[in-house]
C-alpha positions, 0 to 999 in steps of 0.5 A: 643779313637783315631780311626786308619786309615782303609785300603782296599788293592787291589793287582794287578799283572803285566806282570813283577812285582806286585804293591799293591795299598791301598785305604785309607779310611781317619782316622776319627779325635777324640775331646779330653777331654777338648779341644773345637777344635778337634784334628787330630791324624795322624798315621805314615803310612799316611806320604805314602800319599805324592809322591816325583817328582823328576826333574834334578836340582828341583821337588816337591810332589804330590800324587796318585788319583784313579778314577774308574779304573784309577790311577793319579799322581796330582801335581803343574803344575810348578813342571813339566813345566817351568813357563816362556816357558810352556815347560817341566823342563825335558823329563822324571821325577821319581816318589818316593813312601813310602810303607804303612808299615812304617818299610819298607825301600823300596819304589816304583819307577816310571820313566815316559817319560814326553815328551811322555805323553805330545805327548799322551795327557796323562798329562792335566794341569791348568796354572792359577791354576797351577795344573797338572794330569798325567794318570799313569795306568788302573787297571784291573783284570788281571793287572795293565797297566801302560801308555806307557811311565811310568815304574815302575823300583822298588816296595815295599812289602807294598801298596802304597797309593792312595786317592779315587777320592771322597775324594776330596773336592771342594771350596765351602765346604772349611771352613775357621778356620778348621784345616789343615795338608800339606804334602811335601818334603820341600827342603829350608833350610835342605841342610846339616842338620842332623836333616832332612831326605830328602828322607821322607816327612814332616807334617805341620799344621795350619788352612784355614786363608782365601778364595779368591773368585775371584781366587778360591784359599784358603790361609792357615796359613802355610808356603810352601817352595820349594819342598812342591809345588803340596803336598796334602793339608787335612782339618779336616771337621765338620763331624771330617773327613779329606779330600783333599781340594787341592794342595800346590803352592805357599807361600804369599810373604811379603816385607822385608828390608835387609841391605848388610854387612858393609865392615870392612873398608868403601870404599869411596863414598855414604854408600850403601843402603838398598835392598828389598827382598821378605820373606815368610809371613808364608801363604800358597796358596792352589789350591782348588780341584776343578781343580783337579777334572775337570782335572781328568774328562776330561780324 
């Protein structure tokens, strides 16, 4: 039978408002009769895992992690910092988290003064592995103390979903061919589509296609699109439990020939040639949770 996800809800009072945090025990998967491979059943409230990270003219995905009494945001470095200049895309960013209660339309919104947090060394980043961690708050018995520069402006009645630090799974424990799920807010190809609600995340399934031992990255058989960056990727382990193995960072490109449209009346001169473009191969790159663990441990 399918086993529901278990929740432990912790309530904390703030000076002006209160914020509930659900420390999620990731569901156990069930092997279906007649199916050799175990299939994971994801209750809809798992969609509260990914956090939408909004910056002017861009953004991506992230998720919350709790280590002891510290609350962190994990995302891809390039979601916050420009790859070429190393500077912040914008001095401020907005985090938008769905409620654990799938029937609630209200969301929790945090405004983050990224420039202030960089100055205070509350953002740690790993450029080669494209991972960033932001310290958002300390959880105390007398309230939730947000890091200076972090303000909760809206909150849902239900809890936000936070992954315990212990659920981060190191590269050495990733199994090739194991089933995976990727959560995120993909933004490519959905503009103007009535079928896609851009305020809600999407789930994509696949498998671990391979490992890059030199780079300590994970290759998944699932395409990563713009907006997916920073989203959590979970693996169905041998013990039939889902554990976070890292975050989506980029797609694996494949060269493809693109022929320009032929004009109705050919112009004089040589015929136009082909243009070489890079397409999405359908494989995605995941930065392993090792980088996340190391960055959080530096705080």
